[in-house]
C-alpha atoms as one frame of an Amber mdcrd trajectory, in Angstrom:
protein
  91.382  98.966 109.608  94.026  97.681 107.207  95.006  99.663 104.109  95.873
  97.676 100.976  97.475  99.347  97.956  98.293  97.925  94.527  99.401  99.737
  91.399  97.247  97.985  88.805  93.797  96.462  88.390  95.149  92.903  88.324
  96.738  93.498  91.739  93.622  94.733  93.557  90.460  93.716  91.665  90.533
  90.166  92.994  90.702  91.521  96.548  87.843  93.965  95.975  85.682  91.205
  94.474  86.007  89.210  97.719  85.050  92.099  99.977  81.623  92.539 101.516
  79.730  95.628 102.744  81.552  97.686 100.146  81.429 101.427  99.630  83.587
 103.454  97.250  84.650 107.049  96.915  87.221 108.843  94.788  89.711 111.235
  96.376  92.759 112.765  94.683  91.778 110.819  91.572  92.092 107.488  93.416
  89.125 105.161  94.021  89.075 103.832  97.565  86.926 100.799  98.373  86.029
 100.233 102.035  84.488  97.060 103.369  85.277  93.740 104.996  87.631  91.000
 103.895  86.818  88.030 106.063  85.793  89.598 109.361  88.288  92.448 109.127
  87.735  95.969 107.901  89.963  97.217 105.116  90.311  99.934 102.528  91.725
  98.988  99.121  93.066 101.320  96.436  94.696 101.136  93.022  97.330 103.842
  93.220  98.592 103.753  89.630 102.117 102.976  88.480 105.111 104.849  89.854
 106.398 106.486  93.004 104.454 109.765  92.927 101.119 108.045  92.286 101.855
 105.642  95.132 102.816 108.441  97.520  99.683 110.492  96.750  97.481 107.442
  97.306  99.206 106.489 100.557  99.034 109.951 102.103  95.399 110.339 101.086
  94.550 106.925 102.558  96.222 107.801 105.845  94.521 111.189 106.162  91.064
 109.981 105.182  90.831 106.468 106.651  93.490 106.312 109.417  94.530 102.682
 108.779  96.445 100.876 111.513  98.638  99.176 108.897  99.296  99.530 105.179
 100.244  96.645 102.889 101.537  97.183  99.368 100.767  94.161  97.218 101.477
  93.165  93.629 104.140  91.879  91.283 107.878  92.457  90.934 110.965  91.576
  88.938 113.716  89.387  90.323 117.152  90.840  91.033 118.828  87.655  92.265
 119.071  83.991  91.363 117.062  82.753  94.366 113.805  84.494  93.399 112.279
  82.756  90.393 108.985  83.376  88.585 106.137  82.613  90.980 108.218  83.071
  94.131 106.697  85.327  96.769 108.838  88.107  98.217 108.095  89.737 101.567
 110.139  92.891 102.062 112.232  93.223 105.201 113.033  96.761 104.054 112.619
  98.967 100.992 115.068 101.241  99.181 114.618 103.765  96.388 117.333 102.855
  93.916 116.792 105.907  91.702 117.421 108.388  94.523 120.998 109.414  93.822
 122.908 112.341  95.301 126.195 110.441  95.520 127.952 113.146  93.486 127.876
 115.367  96.594 128.960 112.585  98.935 125.673 111.005  99.974 124.977 107.276
 100.100 123.276 105.540  97.158 119.526 105.641  97.726 119.780 108.035 100.677
 116.476 109.746 101.490 116.128 113.028 103.324 113.075 112.911 105.566 111.956
 115.614 107.954 113.936 114.328 110.933 116.333 111.730 109.540 118.383 110.552
 106.597 117.796 106.904 105.713 118.504 104.390 102.930 116.689 101.232 104.003
 113.196 101.826 105.386 112.343  98.825 107.592 109.017  97.051 107.282 106.918
  96.031 110.272 108.258  92.833 111.843 104.738  91.975 113.005 103.336  92.255
 109.482 106.256  90.279 108.039 105.528  87.426 110.459 101.817  87.525 109.657
 102.495  87.472 105.913 104.860  84.531 106.307 102.154  82.687 108.239  99.580
  83.587 105.562 101.894  82.169 102.885 102.163  78.914 104.806  98.402  78.766
 105.347  97.813  79.368 101.636 100.185  76.513 100.759 102.798  78.865  99.306
 106.141  77.224 100.079 108.346  79.434  97.913 108.395  82.656  99.911 111.512
  84.602 100.820 112.234  87.752 102.802 114.682  90.430 101.742 115.262  93.936
 100.431 112.949  95.283  97.732 114.216  98.102  95.496 111.859 100.733  94.097
 112.354 103.165  91.224 110.500 104.835  88.385 111.869 102.352  85.852 110.890
  98.948  84.514 114.173  97.118  85.052 115.103  94.814  82.201 118.266  92.837
  81.539 120.462  90.940  83.941 123.120  93.673  84.084 120.706  96.210  85.594
 119.153  93.598  87.868 122.574  92.497  89.115 123.515  96.112  89.835 120.536
  96.480  92.191 121.597  93.343  94.031 125.221  94.469  94.208 124.393  98.022
  95.305 121.533  97.431  97.714 121.300  93.681  98.307 117.883  93.766  96.650
 116.169  90.488  95.780 113.325  92.114  93.823 112.493  95.406  92.137 109.262
  97.283  91.491 107.928 100.844  91.218 105.864 101.720  94.305 106.881 100.031
  97.574 109.710 102.385  98.480 107.589 105.511  98.217 104.719 103.876 100.134
 107.275 102.992 102.799 108.557 106.570 102.884 105.081 108.017 103.423 104.339
 105.423 106.107 107.647 106.183 107.814 106.853 109.893 107.904 103.389 109.185
 109.332 104.582 106.449 111.714 102.281 103.836 110.173 103.506 100.192 110.161
 103.717  98.840 106.617 104.653  95.778 104.610 105.368  94.955 100.976 104.201
  91.667  99.460 105.257  90.881  95.903 105.275  87.889  93.578 107.929  87.526
  90.889 106.612  87.951  87.338 109.949  88.263  85.491 113.252  86.714  86.421
 117.015  86.720  86.096 117.156  84.719  82.878 118.057  84.842  79.215 114.389
  85.276  78.291 112.893  88.567  77.156 111.745  90.460  80.255 108.668  91.996
  78.655 107.544  88.584  77.363 107.948  87.021  80.807 106.049  89.904  82.371
 103.166  89.561  79.905 102.998  85.800  80.374 103.261  85.611  84.166 101.979
  88.918  85.624  98.442  87.587  86.084  99.670  84.391  87.762 101.909  86.406
  90.065  99.161  88.872  90.998  96.724  86.047  91.742  99.181  84.567  94.249
  99.415  87.789  96.219  95.622  88.102  96.229  95.315  84.627  97.757  97.871
  85.473 100.435  96.207  88.785 101.309  92.862  86.990 101.560  94.411  84.415
 103.899  96.018  87.173 105.973  92.698  88.962 106.450  90.994  85.836 107.773
């Protein structure tokens, strides 16, 4: 079984609509929908926005449904000039940019897990390859792989976006992938993060771009997930 997590309705509803043999139940305040996408079993959940919501959803999904893989899907903001609106980003690793204990000598973004300290949590190479192939099969030529930065902030303005690229090498930013990755790392579950850019490094107003292009961006990830599950 594959677990699929998005933060908002627009990121998961299109996937749920395409599923068959569906059943739903609510646990920890999160609605989980089980069924088939193509010929493959999956469980899909809307976790809600932010790192804690995402972590609660991920841990609950793992304990209840025991997925072999987890994929976080949705939209993101660009933090470099090579990821424009509509470009698909597949994370090679995730960082939590708002984790900061540098004042006592730690690295920016350093996480303290039960048996290791880590900044960049690597995504599954197998899932990355499968997502790249799904992009190609869906006719999506503009897909790139790189570091995705997560934090409990909507990042606006080129100065803040540039700082995430300078500090972490991030090509996109969002609010859930890093915490989903942390929970998967702790539980030894392979994971991936698939995002489509809804707001870019530009002189335009970030909130206006987000409002105008979030639906388009979410629809692209839904198509790719559907292709992947074939």
